[in-house]
Each structure stands twice: as C-alpha cells, then as structure tokens.
N, C-alpha and C positions, 0 to 999 in steps of 0.2 A: 145697180150699186157694184164700183169694181170690186173687184176677187179681193187685195186688201182689204178693204173695208169688211168686206163677208169673212174673210179668213177671221180677221177679227170678229166680229162678230157670236160665230162657231164658238171657239174657243174660250168662254164660260161652258162649253160644256162636259159635264166626267166622262166620252167614253168619245175615240172614232173606232169605224169599223176597218183595218186593213185586208185587201183585198192583193192574195200574190201569187206564182203561177207557183204551184208542185211543179220541184224541184224534179223529181222522178216520173207522178199522172199528166201532166202534164195541166193538169182539176185549178180550176181557181179555188184559195184557202181562200180564211174569214175569221179574224182576228179580230177580238173587242179590245181596247189597251189606252192606257191612257196619253193625252199627246199632250204640244204646249206649242203655241201657232208664233209665228216671229215672222215681217214681212212670208212675203211667197212661199213660203220651208213648214214645217211641218216637223216636227222633233219627238220623240221614241225613245223611250233607255229602252233594251232588250237586257234584264236580269243574270237572261242564258248566254250573255255574249255571242258569237258568231254561232256559240251550237244550238239553242235555239233554231223552228224548222222555220220561226215565217223570216228569218235571217234567214239564214241556209237555202231561201224561196229567192230571195231579193237581189242577192249577192250570184245566185243566178239566170235571172231573168230581173234587172229593175227597175221596168215598166210596172208596177201596181194605181192602182183605184180604192184610195180612201175613202169612209163616207161622216157625213157627220151630220145628225142630227135630217134627214136627206136631205142632204144634197151631196154629189157626187166630182171627185177633182180622180186625173189624175196627174199619174208623178214621175219621175225618177226619182229610188232609194239609191242610197249612197252610205257606207257608218263614214260616219263625223272625221276625219283627222283631221281638222286644222284645233291647234290648241284654246284659240284666241272663242271660236265656234260653235266649241267641247263646251266651251264658258260660258255658251250661251245659253245655251240646252238644258246642260244640267240646271244652271239658277233656274231655267224658266220654269225646268220643272218641280222641281224641289219650294219653288217661292207655289204655283199651284197645286198641286198635291198634302204640301204644309211638310216638306222630310229636309225643317229642319228642327237640328240639335235645340235645347236650351240658350247657348255658344251663339245660337245665328249659323252654324256648319252645316251644312251637308247629311242628309244620313249618308250610314252607310250606301244604301242604293246606288245614291243619286250619285256617289262619288265611285262607280265602279259599274258602275253597269254600264252599258253599249252603247252607247251612243249612235242613234237612228236619227236620219236628215230626209226629208221628201219634201224635194224639190217639183210644188204643185206649179203644170203643165197651162200654157193657153190663156183668153181673160173670160 
C-alpha cells in the first residue's frame, strides 16, 4: 500500500502522536493531538500559537515523527504561511472535529489556532 492510501486510511483516527526534539534538553517529547491528512501532509492546529512548547521545539528542529495507530512516519514540520493551504488545514480539522457554528462558519479555535504542516517523507 502506498503512503497516500495509508495516510488516508489513518486519517479517520481521532489522534496522532507527535514527537519533537526538545529545544533545550534535546530529548524526544511526545504529545497527543488532533490532526487532519491531505495528500502527503498532516495538519495540526496549535491553540497556543507559537508559544506552545511543541511548536517552539519544531521551530528549532523541524524533523519530527508522527505515530497514528501503530504506524510511524518521519516528516518535516513547518508553520503554514500560504493562504490557500491555511484554508485547507483549517477546514479539514473543523470538519473532522465538528468545529463549526450552526451557520457553517469555523469555530473560534479553527479560525485562530496556528496551522502547522508536517510533510511526510519517503515512500
């Protein structure tokens, strides 16, 4: 099975486990977090923006690993800056986690959290 197909199958899982390298300690740090998958990229939203420890870690060392239902992927993390890609990330997570108001607009979290992309490596 190719990576895209595997990621799409795993995209229905509620959580992924992101491992970053501690910016001070150099040790691995794992968090459980909501995610969305689109092509070869996983998207996360940081409620704490760039003040979250895990975001500070990946800004220093973008090489990360992500585990979903026993499958581990290596990737490179980045803050999403492209407006179109940001829309994909926000809508993907809002739809998956039912973060929309009755009128269809995004919840405050989906509108304001910092979008992070993890580009998955390899085949």
